C-alpha positions, 0 to 999 in steps of 0.5 A: 499500499502507498499514498497518492495525492492528485493535483488539479490545475484550475484558474492558473493554480495547482492544487491538491485535489485528493489524497488516497491510500491505494494498493501496489497494483494501481497505475499512476496517472499524470496527475498523481504523485506517490507520497510517504504519509497519508496527509488529508490536511493537504487537500485544497492547498495550492502547490507552489514551486514543488511545495504544498502551501496552506492558506496561511503560507506555511509549507505543509509538504515538499513534493521535490524529489518524490515519485510521479509528475514533476510540479 
C-alpha cells in the first residue's frame, strides 16, 4: 500500500485535489504523485514551486524529489 495525491490545475493554480491510500497494483496517472504518508490536510492547498502551501503560507509538504509528475 502507498499514498497518492492527485493534483488539479484551475484558474492558473495547481492544488491538491485528493489524497488516497491505494494498493501496489494501481497505476499512476499524470496528475498523481506518490507520497510517504497519508496527509488529508493537504487537500485544497496550493502547490507552489513543488511545495504544498497552506492558506496561511506555511509549507505543509515538499513534493520535490517524490515519485510522479514533476510540479
